N, CA, C and O atoms as CSV, one atom per row, in Angstrom:
chain,resi,resn,atom,element,x,y,z
A,1,MET,N,N,108.794,93.612,87.307
A,1,MET,CA,C,110.240,93.681,87.235
A,1,MET,C,C,110.744,94.793,88.153
A,1,MET,O,O,110.233,95.913,88.137
A,2,ILE,N,N,111.729,94.468,88.931
A,2,ILE,CA,C,112.303,95.438,89.857
A,2,ILE,C,C,113.506,96.090,89.199
A,2,ILE,O,O,114.427,95.411,88.745
A,3,THR,N,N,113.485,97.413,89.153
A,3,THR,CA,C,114.586,98.178,88.570
A,3,THR,C,C,115.107,99.164,89.601
A,3,THR,O,O,114.521,99.330,90.671
A,4,VAL,N,N,116.201,99.808,89.275
A,4,VAL,CA,C,116.774,100.810,90.168
A,4,VAL,C,C,115.820,102.000,90.340
A,4,VAL,O,O,115.935,102.752,91.308
A,5,PHE,N,N,114.894,102.167,89.417
A,5,PHE,CA,C,113.969,103.305,89.463
A,5,PHE,C,C,112.713,103.029,90.272
A,5,PHE,O,O,112.048,103.974,90.698
A,6,ASN,N,N,112.364,101.760,90.499
A,6,ASN,CA,C,111.108,101.470,91.199
A,6,ASN,C,C,111.316,100.628,92.457
A,6,ASN,O,O,110.358,100.053,92.972
A,7,ARG,N,N,112.536,100.545,92.956
A,7,ARG,CA,C,112.804,99.696,94.106
A,7,ARG,C,C,113.039,100.515,95.370
A,7,ARG,O,O,113.334,101.709,95.324
A,8,LYS,N,N,112.895,99.816,96.515
A,8,LYS,CA,C,113.157,100.431,97.808
A,8,LYS,C,C,113.849,99.393,98.683
A,8,LYS,O,O,113.485,98.217,98.665
A,9,GLU,N,N,114.831,99.822,99.435
A,9,GLU,CA,C,115.584,98.917,100.304
A,9,GLU,C,C,114.706,98.429,101.449
A,9,GLU,O,O,114.094,99.223,102.164
A,10,LEU,N,N,114.654,97.118,101.610
A,10,LEU,CA,C,113.890,96.530,102.711
A,10,LEU,C,C,114.810,96.175,103.874
A,10,LEU,O,O,114.568,96.599,105.004
A,11,ILE,N,N,115.859,95.406,103.613
A,11,ILE,CA,C,116.832,95.079,104.663
A,11,ILE,C,C,118.238,95.078,104.086
A,11,ILE,O,O,118.440,94.857,102.892
A,12,THR,N,N,119.196,95.328,104.954
A,12,THR,CA,C,120.615,95.144,104.656
A,12,THR,C,C,121.190,94.347,105.812
A,12,THR,O,O,120.996,94.694,106.977
A,13,THR,N,N,121.909,93.260,105.476
A,13,THR,CA,C,122.406,92.373,106.524
A,13,THR,C,C,123.652,91.627,106.069
A,13,THR,O,O,123.918,91.507,104.873
A,14,TYR,N,N,124.401,91.135,107.029
A,14,TYR,CA,C,125.514,90.224,106.785
A,14,TYR,C,C,125.112,88.792,107.150
A,14,TYR,O,O,125.876,87.857,106.908
A,15,ASP,N,N,123.950,88.617,107.717
A,15,ASP,CA,C,123.488,87.340,108.264
A,15,ASP,C,C,122.694,86.550,107.223
A,15,ASP,O,O,121.616,86.974,106.805
A,16,MET,N,N,123.235,85.393,106.805
A,16,MET,CA,C,122.577,84.565,105.783
A,16,MET,C,C,121.237,84.009,106.277
A,16,MET,O,O,120.307,83.866,105.483
A,17,ASP,N,N,121.122,83.700,107.555
A,17,ASP,CA,C,119.851,83.203,108.091
A,17,ASP,C,C,118.777,84.285,108.029
A,17,ASP,O,O,117.631,84.015,107.669
A,18,GLU,N,N,119.153,85.494,108.379
A,18,GLU,CA,C,118.230,86.623,108.324
A,18,GLU,C,C,117.765,86.849,106.885
A,18,GLU,O,O,116.581,87.069,106.634
A,19,LEU,N,N,118.697,86.793,105.957
A,19,LEU,CA,C,118.363,86.961,104.544
A,19,LEU,C,C,117.439,85.846,104.070
A,19,LEU,O,O,116.454,86.108,103.379
A,20,ALA,N,N,117.746,84.609,104.436
A,20,ALA,CA,C,116.918,83.469,104.029
A,20,ALA,C,C,115.500,83.587,104.585
A,20,ALA,O,O,114.532,83.298,103.882
A,21,ASN,N,N,115.375,84.011,105.845
A,21,ASN,CA,C,114.045,84.204,106.445
A,21,ASN,C,C,113.251,85.254,105.689
A,21,ASN,O,O,112.070,85.060,105.399
A,22,ALA,N,N,113.894,86.360,105.372
A,22,ALA,CA,C,113.212,87.434,104.649
A,22,ALA,C,C,112.766,86.955,103.268
A,22,ALA,O,O,111.640,87.221,102.849
A,23,LYS,N,N,113.645,86.254,102.570
A,23,LYS,CA,C,113.313,85.747,101.236
A,23,LYS,C,C,112.127,84.783,101.307
A,23,LYS,O,O,111.198,84.881,100.506
A,24,ASP,N,N,112.158,83.864,102.253
A,24,ASP,CA,C,111.059,82.907,102.404
A,24,ASP,C,C,109.739,83.614,102.697
A,24,ASP,O,O,108.708,83.292,102.106
A,25,ASP,N,N,109.781,84.583,103.616
A,25,ASP,CA,C,108.569,85.322,103.972
A,25,ASP,C,C,107.998,86.067,102.768
A,25,ASP,O,O,106.788,86.062,102.544
A,26,LEU,N,N,108.867,86.702,102.003
A,26,LEU,CA,C,108.407,87.461,100.831
A,26,LEU,C,C,107.877,86.527,99.751
A,26,LEU,O,O,106.856,86.816,99.127
A,27,ARG,N,N,108.557,85.415,99.529
A,27,ARG,CA,C,108.066,84.429,98.539
A,27,ARG,C,C,106.680,83.926,98.917
A,27,ARG,O,O,105.783,83.851,98.077
A,28,ASN,N,N,106.518,83.581,100.194
A,28,ASN,CA,C,105.228,83.075,100.664
A,28,ASN,C,C,104.116,84.106,100.505
A,28,ASN,O,O,102.953,83.741,100.336
A,29,ALA,N,N,104.462,85.374,100.557
A,29,ALA,CA,C,103.480,86.447,100.405
A,29,ALA,C,C,103.303,86.859,98.942
A,29,ALA,O,O,102.443,87.682,98.630
A,30,GLY,N,N,104.110,86.295,98.050
A,30,GLY,CA,C,104.005,86.632,96.636
A,30,GLY,C,C,104.601,87.983,96.279
A,30,GLY,O,O,104.191,88.606,95.300
A,31,ILE,N,N,105.570,88.440,97.070
A,31,ILE,CA,C,106.213,89.732,96.823
A,31,ILE,C,C,107.553,89.495,96.143
A,31,ILE,O,O,108.403,88.769,96.660
A,32,ASP,N,N,107.737,90.114,94.974
A,32,ASP,CA,C,109.004,90.010,94.251
A,32,ASP,C,C,110.082,90.799,94.975
A,32,ASP,O,O,109.798,91.803,95.628
A,33,PHE,N,N,111.318,90.338,94.855
A,33,PHE,CA,C,112.438,91.026,95.480
A,33,PHE,C,C,113.679,90.842,94.633
A,33,PHE,O,O,113.735,89.987,93.750
A,34,LYS,N,N,114.670,91.664,94.924
A,34,LYS,CA,C,115.970,91.573,94.277
A,34,LYS,C,C,117.019,91.731,95.362
A,34,LYS,O,O,116.836,92.490,96.314
A,35,ILE,N,N,118.123,91.005,95.210
A,35,ILE,CA,C,119.196,91.054,96.207
A,35,ILE,C,C,120.476,91.520,95.535
A,35,ILE,O,O,120.830,91.053,94.452
A,36,SER,N,N,121.160,92.440,96.187
A,36,SER,CA,C,122.497,92.813,95.732
A,36,SER,C,C,123.462,92.438,96.851
A,36,SER,O,O,123.100,92.446,98.028
A,37,LYS,N,N,124.688,92.113,96.471
A,37,LYS,CA,C,125.676,91.787,97.495
A,37,LYS,C,C,126.952,92.556,97.238
A,37,LYS,O,O,127.321,92.847,96.100
A,38,LYS,N,N,127.613,92.874,98.337
A,38,LYS,CA,C,128.850,93.641,98.281
A,38,LYS,C,C,129.810,93.038,99.295
A,38,LYS,O,O,129.464,92.862,100.464
A,39,HIS,N,N,131.015,92.724,98.841
A,39,HIS,CA,C,132.038,92.202,99.736
A,39,HIS,C,C,132.622,93.359,100.524
A,39,HIS,O,O,132.881,94.433,99.981
A,40,SER,N,N,132.825,93.123,101.810
A,40,SER,CA,C,133.276,94.206,102.673
A,40,SER,C,C,134.237,93.662,103.721
A,40,SER,O,O,134.083,92.536,104.194
A,41,ASN,N,N,135.211,94.458,104.072
A,41,ASN,CA,C,136.110,94.124,105.172
A,41,ASN,C,C,135.818,94.960,106.401
A,41,ASN,O,O,136.319,94.678,107.489
A,42,GLY,N,N,135.000,95.997,106.221
A,42,GLY,CA,C,134.691,96.891,107.327
A,42,GLY,C,C,133.422,96.505,108.042
A,42,GLY,O,O,132.769,95.528,107.675
A,43,GLY,N,N,133.071,97.256,109.051
A,43,GLY,CA,C,131.862,97.005,109.814
A,43,GLY,C,C,130.669,97.714,109.205
A,43,GLY,O,O,130.820,98.651,108.421
A,44,SER,N,N,129.498,97.264,109.569
A,44,SER,CA,C,128.275,97.885,109.097
A,44,SER,C,C,127.162,97.563,110.070
A,44,SER,O,O,127.257,96.619,110.856
A,45,ILE,N,N,126.123,98.346,110.011
A,45,ILE,CA,C,124.966,98.110,110.863
A,45,ILE,C,C,123.939,97.313,110.072
A,45,ILE,O,O,123.575,97.695,108.960
A,46,SER,N,N,123.475,96.215,110.639
A,46,SER,CA,C,122.411,95.424,110.030
A,46,SER,C,C,121.093,96.082,110.397
A,46,SER,O,O,120.877,96.429,111.558
A,47,ARG,N,N,120.211,96.257,109.424
A,47,ARG,CA,C,118.987,96.990,109.718
A,47,ARG,C,C,117.801,96.425,108.942
A,47,ARG,O,O,117.959,95.768,107.913
A,48,ILE,N,N,116.627,96.697,109.460
A,48,ILE,CA,C,115.381,96.392,108.772
A,48,ILE,C,C,114.767,97.738,108.429
A,48,ILE,O,O,114.437,98.515,109.325
A,49,GLY,N,N,114.611,98.020,107.154
A,49,GLY,CA,C,114.109,99.326,106.753
A,49,GLY,C,C,115.132,100.387,107.084
A,49,GLY,O,O,116.302,100.079,107.309
A,50,ARG,N,N,114.717,101.591,107.113
A,50,ARG,CA,C,115.636,102.687,107.393
A,50,ARG,C,C,115.543,103.108,108.853
A,50,ARG,O,O,114.456,103.348,109.380
A,51,GLY,N,N,116.699,103.192,109.490
A,51,GLY,CA,C,116.764,103.710,110.848
A,51,GLY,C,C,116.375,102.729,111.941
A,51,GLY,O,O,116.236,103.131,113.096
A,52,MET,N,N,116.196,101.453,111.612
A,52,MET,CA,C,115.795,100.480,112.612
A,52,MET,C,C,116.920,99.463,112.779
A,52,MET,O,O,116.883,98.389,112.178
A,53,ASN,N,N,117.901,99.793,113.579
A,53,ASN,CA,C,119.102,98.961,113.738
A,53,ASN,C,C,118.802,97.727,114.571
A,53,ASN,O,O,118.091,97.794,115.573
A,54,ILE,N,N,119.360,96.589,114.137
A,54,ILE,CA,C,119.166,95.368,114.908
A,54,ILE,C,C,120.481,94.738,115.335
A,54,ILE,O,O,120.467,93.724,116.033
A,55,GLY,N,N,121.595,95.290,114.951
A,55,GLY,CA,C,122.870,94.743,115.404
A,55,GLY,C,C,124.013,95.115,114.490
A,55,GLY,O,O,123.800,95.526,113.349
A,56,ILE,N,N,125.216,94.970,114.986
A,56,ILE,CA,C,126.387,95.319,114.195
A,56,ILE,C,C,127.104,94.032,113.796
A,56,ILE,O,O,127.364,93.171,114.636
A,57,LYS,N,N,127.413,93.912,112.535
A,57,LYS,CA,C,128.143,92.764,112.003
A,57,LYS,C,C,129.392,93.289,111.297
A,57,LYS,O,O,129.364,94.373,110.716
A,58,TYR,N,N,130.475,92.535,111.344
A,58,TYR,CA,C,131.710,92.987,110.732
A,58,TYR,C,C,132.215,91.987,109.705
A,58,TYR,O,O,132.140,90.775,109.906
A,59,GLY,N,N,132.732,92.517,108.594
A,59,GLY,CA,C,133.354,91.708,107.562
A,59,GLY,C,C,132.375,90.855,106.785
A,59,GLY,O,O,131.186,90.817,107.099
A,60,GLY,N,N,132.877,90.170,105.768
A,60,GLY,CA,C,132.046,89.249,105.004
A,60,GLY,C,C,131.340,89.914,103.832
A,60,GLY,O,O,131.859,90.836,103.204
A,61,VAL,N,N,130.144,89.417,103.563
A,61,VAL,CA,C,129.361,89.902,102.433
A,61,VAL,C,C,128.135,90.633,102.953
A,61,VAL,O,O,127.405,90.117,103.799
A,62,GLU,N,N,127.914,91.833,102.445
A,62,GLU,CA,C,126.746,92.617,102.811
A,62,GLU,C,C,125.663,92.378,101.768
A,62,GLU,O,O,125.885,92.595,100.576
A,63,TYR,N,N,124.494,91.933,102.211
A,63,TYR,CA,C,123.364,91.676,101.325
A,63,TYR,C,C,122.309,92.757,101.526
A,63,TYR,O,O,121.956,93.089,102.658
A,64,THR,N,N,121.813,93.299,100.429
A,64,THR,CA,C,120.723,94.263,100.479
A,64,THR,C,C,119.563,93.692,99.682
A,64,THR,O,O,119.714,93.319,98.519
A,65,LEU,N,N,118.414,93.629,100.318
A,65,LEU,CA,C,117.218,93.091,99.692
A,65,LEU,C,C,116.290,94.245,99.357
A,65,LEU,O,O,115.946,95.054,100.218
A,66,TYR,N,N,115.889,94.310,98.094
A,66,TYR,CA,C,115.015,95.374,97.605
A,66,TYR,C,C,113.666,94.799,97.193
A,66,TYR,O,O,113.578,93.662,96.730
A,67,VAL,N,N,112.624,95.593,97.367
A,67,VAL,CA,C,111.296,95.272,96.856
A,67,VAL,C,C,110.812,96.473,96.044
A,67,VAL,O,O,111.376,97.563,96.128
A,68,ARG,N,N,109.760,96.253,95.260
A,68,ARG,CA,C,109.177,97.389,94.537
A,68,ARG,C,C,108.609,98.379,95.540
A,68,ARG,O,O,108.108,97.989,96.595
A,69,GLU,N,N,108.689,99.657,95.209
A,69,GLU,CA,C,108.163,100.692,96.101
A,69,GLU,C,C,106.709,100.418,96.472
A,69,GLU,O,O,106.314,100.624,97.619
A,70,GLN,N,N,105.920,99.961,95.519
A,70,GLN,CA,C,104.501,99.716,95.778
A,70,GLN,C,C,104.282,98.546,96.741
A,70,GLN,O,O,103.211,98.445,97.339
A,71,ASP,N,N,105.265,97.666,96.904
A,71,ASP,CA,C,105.159,96.522,97.809
A,71,ASP,C,C,105.826,96.760,99.155
A,71,ASP,O,O,105.739,95.913,100.044
A,72,TYR,N,N,106.489,97.901,99.317
A,72,TYR,CA,C,107.316,98.142,100.498
A,72,TYR,C,C,106.534,98.034,101.809
A,72,TYR,O,O,106.971,97.336,102.724
A,73,LYS,N,N,105.398,98.704,101.917
A,73,LYS,CA,C,104.635,98.695,103.173
A,73,LYS,C,C,104.185,97.280,103.531
A,73,LYS,O,O,104.265,96.880,104.693
A,74,ASN,N,N,103.718,96.529,102.552
A,74,ASN,CA,C,103.309,95.148,102.811
A,74,ASN,C,C,104.510,94.302,103.231
A,74,ASN,O,O,104.400,93.467,104.129
A,75,ALA,N,N,105.647,94.515,102.585
A,75,ALA,CA,C,106.854,93.745,102.913
A,75,ALA,C,C,107.313,94.032,104.339
A,75,ALA,O,O,107.679,93.112,105.070
A,76,VAL,N,N,107.296,95.288,104.735
A,76,VAL,CA,C,107.675,95.652,106.111
A,76,VAL,C,C,106.718,95.000,107.099
A,76,VAL,O,O,107.148,94.468,108.122
A,77,PHE,N,N,105.424,95.040,106.799
A,77,PHE,CA,C,104.430,94.412,107.676
A,77,PHE,C,C,104.708,92.917,107.830
A,77,PHE,O,O,104.661,92.386,108.940
A,78,ILE,N,N,104.992,92.249,106.732
A,78,ILE,CA,C,105.267,90.814,106.754
A,78,ILE,C,C,106.507,90.518,107.588
A,78,ILE,O,O,106.498,89.619,108.429
A,79,ILE,N,N,107.567,91.275,107.352
A,79,ILE,CA,C,108.824,91.058,108.077
A,79,ILE,C,C,108.646,91.291,109.578
A,79,ILE,O,O,109.140,90.506,110.387
A,80,HIS,N,N,107.949,92.356,109.952
A,80,HIS,CA,C,107.823,92.697,111.366
A,80,HIS,C,C,106.809,91.841,112.119
A,80,HIS,O,O,106.810,91.833,113.350
A,81,ASN,N,N,105.964,91.138,111.421
A,81,ASN,CA,C,104.977,90.311,112.088
A,81,ASN,C,C,105.335,88.835,112.096
A,81,ASN,O,O,104.501,87.989,112.418
A,82,LYS,N,N,106.579,88.526,111.740
A,82,LYS,CA,C,107.060,87.154,111.812
A,82,LYS,C,C,107.878,86.993,113.087
A,82,LYS,O,O,108.576,87.916,113.506
A,83,GLU,N,N,107.787,85.828,113.693
A,83,GLU,CA,C,108.591,85.533,114.868
A,83,GLU,C,C,110.064,85.585,114.468
A,83,GLU,O,O,110.423,85.072,113.408
A,84,GLY,N,N,110.897,86.170,115.260
A,84,GLY,CA,C,112.321,86.269,114.957
A,84,GLY,C,C,112.692,87.596,114.302
A,84,GLY,O,O,113.874,87.929,114.215
A,85,TRP,N,N,111.707,88.354,113.842
A,85,TRP,CA,C,111.985,89.662,113.236
A,85,TRP,C,C,111.603,90.788,114.180
A,85,TRP,O,O,111.740,91.958,113.825
A,86,LYS,N,N,111.135,90.466,115.355
A,86,LYS,CA,C,110.661,91.507,116.277
A,86,LYS,C,C,111.791,92.051,117.104
A,86,LYS,O,O,111.578,92.934,117.934
């Protein structure tokens, strides 16, 4: 079970395709995740992990995907070794 005490942010994005790819990759690897969403009118930076910017998106819904801290390194490896996440 993923809680606020044992989770770590994997990605934050406004892009539904990016979110769907991440979810599929994590499911296929057997890694549990949780998604939070926040409606926003302002701009934000879409990122993978912390400090790794991949583009700026404005408006819409901001999705943040969390994994358990113990799964974080494996999740990052999975995300970065898939075509389209490089």
